[in-house]
C-alpha positions in Angstrom: -396.6 36.1 -30.6 -393.2 37.0 -29.9 -394.1 39.6 -27.2 -396.3 36.6 -25.5 -393.4 34.2 -26.1 -391.2 36.7 -24.5 -394.3 37.1 -21.6 -394.1 33.2 -21.0 -390.6 32.6 -20.8 -390.1 35.6 -18.5 -392.3 33.5 -15.9 -390.3 30.5 -16.6 -386.6 32.3 -15.7 -388.7 33.6 -12.1 -389.6 29.9 -11.5 -386.1 28.5 -12.4 -384.2 30.7 -10.0 -386.4 28.9 -7.1 -383.3 26.4 -7.2 -380.4 28.7 -7.4 -378.6 26.8 -4.5 -380.2 23.3 -4.4 -379.6 22.1 -8.2 -376.0 22.0 -8.9 -374.2 20.6 -10.8 -377.6 20.5 -12.3 -378.5 23.5 -14.3 -381.7 25.7 -13.0 -384.5 25.0 -15.3 -388.2 26.6 -15.5 -391.1 25.4 -17.1 -394.7 26.8 -17.9 -397.6 25.5 -19.8 -399.9 27.5 -21.8 -403.4 26.7 -23.4 -405.0 29.4 -25.3 -403.1 32.3 -23.5 -403.5 31.4 -19.6 -400.9 29.2 -17.3 -402.1 26.0 -16.9 -398.8 24.5 -15.3 -395.8 25.3 -13.9 -392.5 23.4 -12.7 -388.7 24.2 -11.6 -385.7 21.8 -11.0 -386.1 21.6 -6.9 -382.5 19.6 -6.5 -380.0 17.1 -8.5 -381.3 14.1 -9.1 -385.0 15.1 -8.8 -387.6 15.3 -11.5 -386.8 17.8 -13.9 -388.9 21.1 -14.1 -390.9 19.7 -17.3 -391.8 16.9 -15.7 -393.3 18.9 -12.3 -394.9 21.5 -14.5 -397.1 18.7 -16.6 -397.8 16.9 -13.4 -399.7 20.3 -11.7 -401.5 20.5 -15.0 -405.6 19.8 -13.7 -406.7 18.4 -16.9 -404.0 16.3 -19.2 -406.2 16.6 -22.1 -405.4 19.8 -22.9 -401.7 19.3 -22.8 -402.0 18.0 -26.9 -403.1 22.1 -27.6 -401.1 23.7 -24.9 -397.6 25.2 -25.6 -394.6 24.5 -23.4 -391.9 27.4 -22.8 -389.0 25.9 -21.1 -385.6 28.0 -20.5 -383.3 25.2 -21.3 -383.4 22.5 -24.1 -385.3 19.9 -22.6 -382.7 17.0 -21.9 -382.4 13.9 -24.6 -380.7 11.2 -22.3 -381.0 8.9 -19.5 -379.1 10.3 -16.2 -380.9 9.9 -12.7 -384.2 11.1 -14.6 -385.4 10.2 -18.0 -385.2 12.1 -20.8 -387.6 15.1 -20.7 -388.0 15.3 -24.9 -389.3 12.0 -24.9 -392.1 12.9 -22.0 -392.9 15.7 -24.3 -393.4 13.5 -26.7 -395.5 11.3 -25.0 -397.7 13.6 -24.1 -398.4 14.7 -27.7 -397.5 18.6 -26.6 -398.6 21.3 -29.6 -395.7 23.4 -29.6 -392.0 23.6 -27.7 -390.5 27.4 -26.7 -386.9 26.9 -25.7 -384.9 29.4 -24.0 -381.5 28.4 -24.9 -379.6 24.8 -26.3 -377.9 22.6 -23.6 -374.5 22.7 -24.1 -374.0 19.2 -22.4 -372.6 17.0 -25.2 -375.2 14.8 -24.3 -377.9 16.8 -25.2 -376.5 19.9 -27.4 -379.7 20.1 -30.0 -380.3 16.1 -29.4 -383.8 17.2 -27.3 -384.4 19.9 -29.9 -384.5 17.1 -33.4 -386.2 14.7 -30.6 -389.2 16.7 -30.5 -388.9 18.2 -34.5 -388.9 14.9 -35.4 -391.9 13.8 -33.9 -393.8 16.9 -35.3 -393.7 18.9 -32.8 -393.5 22.8 -33.7 -390.1 24.3 -31.9 -389.5 27.9 -31.3 -385.8 28.6 -30.1 -383.5 31.2 -28.6 -386.3 33.3 -26.8 -385.1 35.8 -24.2 -381.6 33.7 -25.1 -379.0 35.8 -23.3 -381.4 35.8 -19.9 -381.2 31.8 -19.9 -378.0 31.5 -20.8 -377.2 34.4 -17.7 -379.3 32.4 -15.6 -377.1 29.2 -15.5 -373.5 31.0 -16.2 -371.8 28.7 -13.8 -373.1 25.4 -15.7 -372.3 27.2 -19.0 -368.7 28.3 -17.7 -368.0 24.3 -16.5 -368.8 23.0 -19.7 -367.4 25.4 -21.8 -364.2 26.1 -19.8 -363.6 22.6 -17.9 -363.5 25.0 -14.9 -365.6 26.5 -12.1 -367.3 29.6 -12.4 -365.2 31.7 -10.0 -366.1 34.4 -8.0 -363.3 36.9 -6.0 -364.9 38.5 -2.9 -363.2 41.0 -0.5 -363.9 44.0 2.0 -361.5 46.7 1.8 -361.4 50.1 3.7 -362.0 53.9 2.0 -357.9 53.9 1.9 -357.4 50.4 0.2 -356.6 48.0 2.5 -357.8 44.6 2.6 -356.4 43.9 6.2 -354.0 45.6 9.1 -350.7 44.8 9.2 -351.0 42.3 12.0 -353.5 40.4 9.1 -356.9 41.1 11.1 -359.3 41.9 8.4 -362.6 41.4 10.6 -365.6 43.2 10.2 -364.5 45.7 7.7 -367.9 45.4 6.1 -371.4 46.1 7.6 -373.6 43.7 9.5 -375.8 43.5 6.7 -373.1 43.0 4.2 -371.8 40.0 6.1 -375.0 38.7 6.1 -375.0 39.3 2.2 -371.9 36.7 1.7 -373.3 34.1 3.6 -376.1 33.8 1.4 -373.8 33.7 -1.5 -372.0 31.2 0.2 -375.1 29.2 -0.1 -375.6 29.6 -3.8 -372.2 28.3 -4.2 -370.5 24.8 -4.7 -367.4 25.9 -2.5 -365.3 28.8 -0.6 -361.7 29.1 -0.8 -359.4 30.4 1.2 -355.5 31.1 1.7 -353.7 30.0 4.9 -353.3 33.2 6.4 -357.2 34.0 6.8 -357.4 30.7 8.2 -354.6 31.1 10.7 -355.6 35.1 12.0 -359.6 35.0 11.2 -360.1 31.3 12.2 -363.3 31.7 10.2 -366.1 28.8 10.2 -367.2 29.5 6.4 -370.3 28.4 6.9 -374.0 30.1 6.2 -374.8 30.8 10.0 -375.9 34.4 9.4 -378.4 32.9 6.2 -379.5 29.5 6.9 -379.0 27.9 3.8 -376.6 24.5 2.6 -372.9 25.2 3.8 -370.7 25.3 0.7 -367.5 22.5 0.7 -364.3 24.5 2.5 -361.1 24.7 0.4 -358.1 25.7 1.8 -354.8 26.7 0.3 -352.0 25.6 2.9 -348.5 24.6 0.7 -346.6 22.9 3.4 -349.5 22.0 6.0 -348.4 24.5 8.5 -351.9 24.9 10.0 -352.4 23.8 13.7 -355.8 21.3 13.6 -357.1 23.2 16.1 -358.7 25.7 14.0 -362.4 25.6 12.5 -361.7 24.1 9.6 -360.5 20.9 10.9 -363.8 20.3 12.8 -365.3 18.0 10.2 -368.7 19.7 9.8 -368.4 20.1 6.2 -366.5 18.3 3.7 -363.3 20.3 3.4 -360.0 19.9 1.2 -356.8 21.0 1.9 -354.2 21.6 -1.1 -350.7 21.7 -0.4 -347.5 20.4 -1.8 -346.7 17.9 1.0 -348.6 15.0 1.7 -352.6 12.9 0.8 -354.1 11.7 3.9 -358.1 12.0 4.8 -359.2 12.3 8.7 -362.8 13.2 9.9 -364.4 14.4 6.7 -361.3 16.4 5.5 -358.7 15.6 2.7 -355.2 16.7 2.2 -354.4 16.9 -1.4 -351.2 17.0 -2.8 -350.5 18.9 -5.9 -347.4 20.4 -7.7 -346.1 23.4 -7.2 -345.2 24.7 -11.0 -349.0 24.8 -11.9 -350.5 24.5 -8.5 -354.0 26.7 -9.4 -354.7 25.0 -12.2 -354.3 21.2 -10.6 -356.3 22.3 -8.1 -359.5 23.7 -10.4 -358.9 20.1 -12.8 -359.5 18.3 -9.2 -362.3 20.4 -8.5 -363.8 19.9 -11.9 -364.1 15.7 -11.4 -366.0 16.7 -7.7 -368.3 18.6 -10.7 -367.8 21.8 -8.0 -369.0 24.7 -10.7 -368.7 28.0 -8.6 -365.8 28.9 -5.9 -366.3 32.0 -3.7 -362.6 32.8 -3.1 -362.8 35.0 0.1 -359.1 35.6 0.5 -356.7 36.9 1.6 -354.9 39.4 -0.4 -352.0 37.0 -1.7 -354.6 34.4 -2.6 -356.7 36.5 -4.4 -353.8 38.2 -6.1 -352.7 34.9 -7.4 -356.3 34.1 -9.5 -356.1 37.6 -10.7 -352.7 37.2 -12.0 -353.6 33.8 -14.0 -356.7 35.1 -15.5 -358.7 32.5 -13.3 -361.1 34.9 -12.3 -364.5 36.0 -13.8 -366.3 38.4 -11.5 -365.4 40.1 -8.3 -367.9 41.4 -5.5 -366.3 43.8 -3.5 -367.3 46.3 -0.5 -366.1 49.6 -0.1 -366.3 50.4 3.6 -365.8 54.3 4.4 -363.3 52.9 7.4 -360.1 53.7 7.2 -356.9 52.0 8.4 -354.2 54.2 7.5 -351.7 51.2 6.8 -352.1 47.5 6.1 -352.1 44.9 3.3 -353.2 46.4 0.2 -356.2 45.6 -2.0 -355.8 43.0 -5.2 -355.0 44.6 -7.9 -357.8 43.8 -10.8 -357.0 43.1 -14.2 -359.0 43.8 -17.4 -362.2 44.2 -14.9 -364.7 46.4 -15.6 -367.6 47.5 -13.4 -371.0 45.9 -14.0 -373.2 47.2 -11.3 -372.7 49.3 -7.8 -375.1 50.1 -5.2 -375.2 51.4 -1.4 -375.5 48.5 1.4 -376.0 50.2 5.0 -372.9 52.5 5.1 -370.8 50.3 2.3 -370.3 51.1 -1.3 -370.8 47.4 -2.8 -369.2 47.0 -6.8 -369.5 44.0 -9.1 -367.0 44.2 -11.4 -366.2 41.0 -14.4 -363.7 39.8 -15.9 -363.5 41.5 -19.9 -361.1 38.6 -20.9 -363.3 35.9 -19.5 -366.7 37.1 -21.0 -364.9 37.2 -24.2 -363.5 33.9 -24.0 -367.4 32.2 -23.0 -369.0 34.1 -25.6 -366.5 32.8 -27.9 -367.0 29.1 -27.1 -370.9 29.5 -26.9 -370.9 31.2 -30.1 -368.4 28.4 -31.8 -370.5 25.8 -30.2 -367.2 24.2 -28.8 -367.7 21.7 -26.4 -365.6 20.2 -23.5 -365.4 16.6 -22.7 -365.6 17.2 -18.7 -369.3 17.5 -19.0 -372.2 16.5 -16.2 
C-alpha cells in the first residue's frame, strides 16, 4: 500500500509544479483522487487567490458519488482557515471522502496540524508524510519564508574560466551562452523579485525582465546607497514595480519607490521590508560586491553559477562562497553550470522544521 501511496503522491507532485510561477506567496499544491486504484480526479493550485488544488480535483470528478469510497492524495496538509478561499479540510469532510494521504504538514501557524485534526475528528483516515522530503523541497521558498522569516535567496552569476565576473571597467555582458541567458530569464519568471547593485544598473543598464522567456516579470530591487543613479535608465521606466533601497530618502514616482534604510543593518532591514510585501524568493544577479555582502552575512540559500570557457586575464574577481557544497552540475552549450547550496542555512532550516518552531510573519 505504501508503494501505491508514493505512486499517486508522485503524480500529485507533478501536478503541483504547474503552479511554480503563478501561486506565490501561496505554496504549490497538487491533488489526486483515487477510486479502486484508478485516478478519477486531479487538480493543482493555479494562482494565488483562486481555488485550491483539492477544490479543483473534486470538481474534476465526473461521478461525485464515488468520493465517499475514494482516497485523496495532497502534497500539503489541507488548509483549515478562511483566507481568500474556504478551508479545504472542511470541504473534504463535507464530501465524506474515505481517506486522505498527505505529503507534509503545512508550516503556516494558521494550519500547522489543524487541518489534519479536523479530518481525524470526523472519522476520516489520514496517512501522513508520504514523500515528505520531496513535498517540502517542492515549496522550499514557502518553508523558508515561514521558518526563517525572510525570502529564499538565490545568488546567480556568470564567470570566465579564469575566475572573473566582469572586466575592470565593469563590463560583464555575454560571458555565458545564449541558452544559459534564456534559462536565467526562466528563473526570473519563477522568482518574486530580482536584485542588483548600483554598478550593475549603471554600467549594464539592464531591464531585469523576462523578455527571453515570456513569463511574469519579477519585482525589481536595486541597492543604491546614495541615490546616485540617473533617472534615464531602464529600471526607472515604470514598467515593473521597482524599489530603490538607499540611505538618503523616501519617495515614490511612476511605479518606483525609494526606501530609506539604516547603514548599520542595511541588508537585514531590506529583507524585513520585503517580508512585509510577501516576497518569498529573490534572485540576486550582482554585481560582485552586492553578491559578496549577502555571502558574508550568510544570507543566501542557493548559488547558480555559469562558468564560461572564455578568459579575461584581468578584471573583477568572482565572489567567494563560504560553507557551500555542489549539489548539481551540467553542461549547457559551452558553459559548465553549477548549483551550490549554503550548508549552514540548509542545516538551520532542517532544525527549524524538525523543532516545529514557527515565525510569526506567516502568510
